C-alpha positions as CSV (number, residue, x, y, z in Angstrom):
1,X,-54.2,5.8,-111.3
2,X,-52.2,4.4,-108.4
3,X,-53.8,4.0,-105.0
4,X,-54.2,7.2,-103.1
5,X,-54.6,7.9,-99.3
6,X,-56.9,10.4,-97.6
7,X,-56.2,12.2,-94.4
8,X,-58.8,13.9,-92.4
9,X,-57.7,16.4,-89.7
10,X,-60.3,17.4,-87.2
11,X,-59.1,20.6,-85.4
12,X,-60.4,23.1,-82.9
13,X,-62.0,25.5,-85.5
14,X,-62.6,23.3,-88.5
15,X,-61.6,20.3,-90.6
16,X,-58.8,19.9,-93.3
17,X,-58.3,17.0,-95.7
18,X,-55.4,16.0,-97.8
19,X,-55.1,13.4,-100.5
20,X,-51.6,12.0,-101.1
21,X,-50.1,9.7,-103.6
22,X,-47.7,6.7,-103.2
23,X,-44.7,9.2,-102.9
24,X,-46.4,11.3,-100.3
25,X,-47.0,14.2,-102.6
26,X,-50.2,16.2,-101.8
27,X,-52.6,16.1,-104.8
28,X,-55.6,17.8,-103.0
29,X,-55.7,19.9,-99.8
30,X,-58.6,22.0,-98.6
31,X,-60.3,23.0,-95.4
32,X,-63.6,24.4,-94.0
33,X,-64.6,25.9,-90.6
34,X,-67.3,24.6,-88.3
35,X,-70.6,26.3,-88.7
36,X,-71.4,26.1,-84.9
37,X,-68.2,25.1,-83.2
38,X,-66.2,22.3,-81.7
39,X,-68.8,21.2,-79.2
40,X,-71.2,20.2,-82.1
41,X,-70.4,16.7,-83.4
42,X,-72.8,17.1,-86.4
43,X,-70.5,19.9,-87.5
44,X,-67.6,17.5,-87.6
45,X,-69.5,15.1,-89.8
46,X,-71.0,17.7,-92.2
47,X,-67.6,19.3,-92.6
48,X,-66.0,16.0,-93.5
49,X,-68.9,15.1,-95.8
50,X,-68.7,18.5,-97.8
51,X,-64.9,18.3,-98.1
52,X,-64.8,14.7,-99.3
53,X,-67.6,15.2,-101.8
54,X,-65.7,18.2,-103.3
55,X,-62.6,16.1,-104.1
56,X,-62.2,15.8,-107.8
57,X,-63.9,12.5,-109.1
58,X,-60.7,11.1,-110.6
59,X,-58.9,11.4,-107.3
60,X,-61.8,10.3,-105.2
61,X,-62.2,7.1,-107.1
62,X,-58.5,6.2,-106.5
63,X,-58.6,6.6,-102.7
64,X,-58.1,3.2,-101.0
65,X,-57.4,4.2,-97.4
66,X,-58.5,6.8,-95.0
67,X,-57.1,7.9,-91.6
68,X,-58.5,10.4,-89.2
69,X,-56.9,12.6,-86.5
70,X,-58.7,14.7,-84.0
71,X,-58.3,17.1,-81.0
72,X,-56.8,15.0,-78.2
73,X,-59.4,15.0,-75.4
74,X,-62.6,16.4,-77.0
75,X,-65.1,13.8,-75.8
76,X,-68.7,13.2,-76.5
77,X,-71.4,10.8,-75.3
78,X,-73.5,9.0,-77.9
79,X,-75.8,6.0,-78.2
80,X,-74.9,2.7,-79.7
81,X,-75.9,3.9,-83.1
82,X,-73.5,6.9,-82.8
83,X,-76.2,9.5,-82.2
84,X,-74.7,12.3,-80.0
85,X,-76.2,12.8,-76.6
86,X,-75.9,16.6,-75.9
87,X,-72.8,18.6,-76.8
88,X,-69.2,17.3,-76.8
89,X,-66.9,18.6,-74.1
90,X,-63.8,20.3,-75.5
91,X,-60.3,19.2,-74.8
92,X,-59.9,22.6,-72.9
93,X,-62.8,21.9,-70.6
94,X,-61.5,21.3,-67.1
95,X,-63.6,19.5,-64.5
96,X,-62.1,20.4,-61.1
97,X,-65.1,19.0,-59.2
98,X,-63.9,15.5,-59.9
99,X,-60.3,16.1,-58.4
100,X,-61.0,13.8,-55.4
101,X,-62.5,11.1,-57.4
102,X,-59.6,11.1,-59.8
103,X,-57.2,10.9,-57.0
104,X,-59.0,7.9,-55.6
105,X,-59.0,6.1,-59.0
106,X,-55.5,7.0,-60.0
107,X,-53.4,7.7,-56.8
108,X,-50.2,7.2,-58.8
109,X,-51.0,9.9,-61.3
110,X,-50.7,9.6,-65.1
111,X,-52.2,11.1,-68.2
112,X,-55.8,10.4,-67.1
113,X,-55.4,11.8,-63.5
114,X,-55.7,15.5,-64.4
115,X,-58.9,17.4,-64.0
116,X,-58.1,18.6,-67.5
117,X,-58.1,15.1,-68.9
118,X,-60.7,13.0,-70.7
119,X,-61.4,10.9,-67.7
120,X,-62.7,13.9,-65.8
121,X,-64.9,14.9,-68.7
122,X,-66.2,11.3,-68.9
123,X,-67.2,11.5,-65.3
124,X,-69.1,14.7,-66.0
125,X,-70.9,13.2,-69.1
126,X,-71.9,10.1,-67.1
127,X,-73.1,12.4,-64.4
128,X,-75.2,14.4,-66.8
129,X,-76.5,11.7,-69.1
130,X,-76.3,8.4,-67.1
131,X,-74.8,5.0,-67.9
132,X,-75.5,2.8,-70.9
133,X,-74.0,5.2,-73.4
134,X,-70.8,5.3,-75.4
135,X,-67.9,7.7,-74.7
136,X,-65.9,8.6,-77.9
137,X,-63.3,11.1,-78.8
138,X,-63.6,13.2,-81.9
139,X,-61.5,11.1,-84.4
140,X,-63.0,7.8,-83.0
141,X,-66.6,9.0,-83.5
142,X,-65.9,10.0,-87.1
143,X,-64.3,6.6,-87.7
144,X,-67.5,5.1,-86.3
145,X,-69.5,7.1,-88.9
146,X,-67.2,5.8,-91.7
147,X,-67.5,2.2,-90.6
148,X,-71.1,2.3,-89.2
149,X,-69.5,0.8,-86.2
150,X,-68.7,2.9,-83.1
151,X,-66.9,0.2,-81.1
152,X,-63.3,1.3,-81.9
153,X,-60.9,3.8,-80.4
154,X,-57.3,4.7,-81.3
155,X,-54.8,4.3,-78.5
156,X,-53.3,7.8,-78.5
157,X,-56.7,9.5,-78.4
158,X,-57.6,7.5,-75.3
159,X,-54.6,7.9,-73.1
160,X,-56.2,10.6,-71.0
161,X,-59.3,8.5,-70.7
162,X,-57.3,5.8,-68.9
163,X,-55.8,3.6,-71.6
164,X,-52.5,2.1,-70.4
165,X,-50.3,2.2,-73.5
166,X,-47.4,0.0,-72.2
167,X,-49.7,-2.7,-70.9
168,X,-52.2,-2.4,-73.8
169,X,-55.2,-2.4,-71.6
170,X,-57.5,0.0,-69.7
171,X,-56.3,1.0,-66.3
172,X,-57.6,-1.6,-63.8
173,X,-59.4,0.9,-61.6
174,X,-61.2,2.3,-64.7
175,X,-62.0,-1.1,-66.2
176,X,-64.0,-2.0,-63.1
177,X,-66.2,1.1,-63.0
178,X,-69.9,0.5,-63.5
179,X,-69.8,2.4,-66.8
180,X,-66.7,0.6,-68.2
181,X,-68.8,-0.8,-71.1
182,X,-69.0,2.8,-72.4
183,X,-65.2,2.7,-73.2
184,X,-64.1,1.8,-76.8
185,X,-62.2,-1.3,-77.9
186,X,-58.8,0.2,-78.5
187,X,-56.5,-0.4,-81.5
188,X,-52.9,0.8,-82.2
189,X,-52.4,3.8,-84.5
190,X,-51.9,2.6,-88.1
191,X,-54.0,-0.5,-87.7
192,X,-56.8,-1.7,-89.9
193,X,-60.3,-0.9,-88.5
194,X,-62.3,-2.3,-91.3
195,X,-63.9,-1.4,-94.6
196,X,-65.9,1.8,-95.3
197,X,-69.6,1.1,-94.8
198,X,-71.9,1.1,-97.8
199,X,-74.0,4.1,-96.8
200,X,-71.1,6.6,-96.3
201,X,-69.3,5.2,-99.3
202,X,-72.3,6.0,-101.5
203,X,-72.9,9.4,-99.8
204,X,-69.2,10.4,-100.2
205,X,-68.7,9.0,-103.7
206,X,-65.9,6.6,-102.5
207,X,-65.2,3.0,-103.4
208,X,-66.8,0.4,-101.0
209,X,-63.4,-1.4,-100.5
210,X,-61.6,1.6,-98.9
211,X,-59.8,0.7,-95.7
212,X,-60.3,2.8,-92.6
213,X,-57.0,3.0,-90.7
214,X,-56.7,4.0,-87.1
215,X,-55.2,7.5,-87.1
216,X,-53.8,9.5,-84.2
217,X,-54.3,12.9,-82.4
218,X,-54.2,16.2,-84.3
219,X,-50.8,17.2,-82.7
220,X,-49.3,13.8,-83.6
221,X,-50.5,14.2,-87.2
222,X,-48.6,17.5,-87.3
223,X,-45.4,15.8,-86.2
224,X,-45.9,13.1,-88.9
225,X,-46.4,16.0,-91.5
226,X,-43.1,17.5,-90.4
227,X,-41.2,14.2,-90.6
228,X,-38.6,15.3,-88.0
229,X,-35.1,14.0,-87.3
230,X,-34.0,12.6,-84.0
231,X,-32.6,16.0,-82.8
232,X,-35.7,18.0,-83.8
233,X,-38.6,19.2,-81.6
234,X,-41.9,20.0,-83.0
235,X,-44.1,23.0,-81.9
236,X,-47.6,23.4,-83.3
237,X,-48.8,27.0,-83.1
238,X,-52.5,26.7,-83.6
239,X,-55.5,27.5,-81.4
240,X,-53.3,26.0,-78.7
241,X,-49.6,25.6,-78.2
242,X,-48.3,21.9,-78.6
243,X,-44.8,20.5,-78.0
244,X,-43.8,17.1,-79.2
245,X,-40.7,15.0,-79.9
246,X,-39.7,11.4,-80.5
247,X,-38.0,9.7,-77.6
248,X,-36.4,6.4,-76.9
249,X,-38.9,5.6,-74.1
250,X,-42.2,7.0,-72.7
251,X,-42.1,10.0,-70.4
252,X,-44.4,10.3,-67.4
253,X,-45.6,13.3,-65.5
254,X,-48.6,15.6,-65.0
255,X,-49.8,17.0,-68.3
256,X,-47.5,14.8,-70.3
257,X,-48.7,12.4,-72.9
258,X,-46.6,9.6,-74.4
259,X,-47.9,8.2,-77.6
260,X,-46.9,5.3,-79.7
261,X,-47.2,6.2,-83.4
262,X,-46.4,3.5,-85.9
263,X,-44.2,1.9,-83.3
264,X,-42.2,4.9,-82.1
265,X,-42.6,6.8,-78.8
266,X,-43.8,10.4,-79.4
267,X,-44.0,12.5,-76.1
268,X,-45.0,16.0,-75.2
269,X,-47.6,18.3,-73.9
270,X,-50.3,20.9,-74.9
271,X,-50.7,24.3,-73.4
272,X,-54.0,26.1,-73.4
273,X,-52.1,29.2,-74.6
274,X,-52.0,29.8,-78.4
275,X,-53.8,31.5,-81.2
276,X,-57.2,31.4,-79.5
277,X,-55.9,34.0,-77.0
278,X,-54.8,36.3,-79.9
279,X,-58.2,36.1,-81.5
280,X,-59.8,36.8,-78.1
281,X,-57.7,40.0,-77.6
282,X,-57.7,41.2,-81.2
283,X,-61.2,40.5,-82.7
284,X,-61.3,41.4,-86.3
285,X,-57.7,42.8,-86.5
286,X,-55.2,41.7,-89.1
287,X,-52.5,40.3,-86.9
288,X,-50.1,39.8,-89.8
289,X,-50.0,43.4,-90.5
290,X,-49.8,44.4,-86.8
291,X,-46.9,42.0,-86.2
292,X,-44.8,43.6,-88.9
293,X,-44.3,46.5,-86.6
294,X,-42.7,44.3,-83.9
295,X,-38.9,44.4,-83.4
296,X,-38.3,40.7,-82.4
297,X,-34.8,41.5,-81.2
298,X,-36.1,43.6,-78.3
299,X,-38.1,42.8,-75.3
300,X,-41.7,44.2,-74.8
301,X,-40.8,44.8,-71.1
302,X,-44.1,43.1,-70.0
303,X,-44.6,39.8,-68.3
304,X,-47.9,38.2,-69.4
305,X,-49.4,34.7,-69.1
306,X,-51.5,34.5,-72.3
307,X,-54.2,31.9,-71.4
308,X,-57.8,32.1,-72.8
309,X,-59.4,31.3,-69.5
310,X,-58.4,30.0,-66.1
311,X,-56.6,26.6,-66.2
312,X,-53.5,25.1,-67.7
313,X,-52.5,21.6,-68.8
314,X,-48.7,22.0,-69.6
315,X,-45.9,22.9,-68.7
316,X,-47.8,23.1,-65.4
317,X,-50.9,21.0,-64.8
318,X,-53.0,23.5,-62.8
319,X,-56.8,23.8,-63.4
320,X,-56.9,27.0,-61.4
321,X,-54.0,28.9,-63.0
322,X,-55.2,32.4,-63.9
323,X,-54.4,34.2,-67.1
324,X,-52.2,37.4,-66.9
325,X,-53.4,39.6,-69.7
326,X,-52.8,43.0,-68.1
327,X,-51.6,45.7,-68.1
328,X,-52.6,46.3,-71.7
329,X,-50.6,49.1,-73.2
330,X,-52.2,51.7,-75.5
331,X,-50.2,50.4,-78.4
332,X,-51.7,47.3,-79.9
333,X,-48.4,46.4,-81.4
334,X,-46.7,46.5,-78.0
335,X,-49.5,44.4,-76.5
336,X,-49.2,41.8,-79.3
337,X,-45.4,41.7,-78.9
338,X,-45.9,41.0,-75.2
339,X,-48.5,38.2,-75.8
340,X,-46.1,36.5,-78.3
341,X,-43.3,36.7,-75.8
342,X,-45.5,35.2,-73.2
343,X,-46.3,32.3,-75.4
344,X,-42.6,31.9,-76.3
345,X,-41.8,31.7,-72.5
346,X,-44.4,29.0,-72.1
347,X,-42.8,27.1,-75.0
348,X,-39.3,27.4,-73.4
349,X,-40.7,26.2,-70.1
350,X,-42.2,23.3,-72.0
351,X,-39.1,22.1,-73.5
352,X,-37.3,22.5,-70.2
353,X,-40.0,20.4,-68.6
354,X,-39.6,17.6,-71.2
355,X,-35.8,17.7,-70.7
356,X,-36.2,17.4,-67.0
357,X,-38.3,14.2,-67.5
358,X,-35.7,12.5,-69.8
359,X,-36.0,13.9,-73.3
360,X,-33.0,15.3,-75.1
361,X,-33.2,19.0,-75.6
362,X,-34.0,19.8,-79.2
363,X,-31.2,21.3,-81.3
364,X,-33.8,22.9,-83.5
365,X,-37.5,23.3,-83.5
366,X,-39.8,22.7,-86.5
367,X,-43.0,24.8,-86.4
368,X,-46.4,24.0,-87.9
369,X,-49.7,25.7,-87.7
370,X,-51.0,29.1,-88.5
371,X,-48.5,30.9,-86.3
372,X,-45.6,29.2,-88.1
373,X,-46.0,31.6,-91.0
374,X,-45.2,34.7,-88.9
375,X,-41.5,35.7,-89.3
376,X,-41.5,38.1,-86.4
377,X,-42.8,35.4,-84.0
378,X,-40.4,32.9,-85.4
379,X,-37.4,35.2,-84.7
380,X,-38.7,36.2,-81.3
381,X,-39.0,32.5,-80.4
382,X,-35.4,31.9,-81.6
383,X,-34.3,34.6,-79.2
384,X,-36.1,33.1,-76.3
385,X,-35.5,29.3,-77.1
386,X,-31.9,29.8,-78.0
387,X,-32.0,27.5,-81.0
388,X,-33.0,27.7,-84.7
389,X,-36.7,27.6,-85.5
390,X,-37.8,26.2,-88.9
391,X,-41.2,26.5,-90.6
392,X,-43.1,23.5,-92.0
393,X,-46.2,24.3,-94.1
394,X,-47.2,20.7,-94.7
395,X,-50.7,20.3,-93.1
396,X,-51.5,17.7,-90.4
397,X,-54.0,16.1,-92.7
398,X,-51.1,15.0,-94.9
399,X,-49.4,13.6,-91.8
400,X,-52.3,11.4,-90.9
401,X,-52.7,10.5,-94.5
402,X,-49.1,9.0,-94.2
403,X,-50.5,6.5,-91.7
404,X,-53.2,5.4,-94.3
405,X,-50.5,5.3,-97.1
406,X,-48.1,3.3,-95.0
407,X,-50.8,0.8,-94.3
408,X,-51.5,0.5,-97.9
409,X,-47.8,-0.1,-98.6
410,X,-47.4,-2.4,-95.7
411,X,-44.6,-0.6,-93.9
412,X,-44.1,1.5,-90.7
413,X,-42.9,5.2,-90.4
414,X,-39.2,5.9,-90.1
415,X,-37.4,9.0,-89.0
416,X,-35.7,11.3,-91.5
417,X,-31.9,11.0,-91.2
């Protein structure tokens, strides 16, 4: 069998993997949910372990490269052997108590300057657990397990911790902090991190010569899965609401991230709004059935700001921004209609914000994630965004697998015409 590539997508609620062949066709695709939750790193590892062990043996034996993506900003402290110290801090965890410290470190702003960024969470972890530890994002920690070497970090996952993508080094103020040795050695997305270590290779039933390739963030992996053209925007409707598009140069601003994925600039932002709010407000209710009652051509007449808790990252970077979830009408259908409209307005504001910063407005939006399957939401978004909305059902795990595959084939990623 020709060499295969494995993509591992670490999300908010669970893990998905995909095995692809040399043409990018998905040969295997499966997922599992975390038993305890995002804050428990052992859940990440056990989920990966069970999924990989369940890959059919003939496919597993042909895997020659692995790439991992993870939630951008979920950060944990661990010792130098990778053993977690306490719980991880979720990407949605804001640390407003460090606002003054961040302003002193980064008076010019940037991705790491927000109270909702990884640097703020790093300050809290150092405060809680002391120095002499390692600080690793979700995907980087899983790479450490695969390699039995926790020194590495991928550049996109570390932007909000203070990695300067254009200069290829840690921000000077952060590099001189007493705990700077806790930071990873950063490598570009798509680069060779090393060979799979003997213990995980035996445990997972994989060949020992498998290459571990630096992946990217979960939202960037979703973009790679969609393979967008130059005029396309990408929206990921998952637990959160993520907007991305390729640009000719990096964009800068509060709540904005500019990534370099396989040599191209990929810019955008992530709102705390998204599917998590819907699950909060409609526990145990089949939203697909409920949404069929919505007329997407009409307005709900309500103005809601569907956030799961106080604090927002994008389009506005405001750790104190309050959700607006009331008034709640008697009709569940009307309430769902209003929440979906609220999310669509946040999405529209997000594209406007990216345009203000120098991106071209998208001529169409490709949508991924669980919400992409909902036709009423898709049409409602078209009405509010004023452009066509397409659905892509290719999972992000296949997108990050493309990074592994391209490494095997010795080529970078190119845009679809």
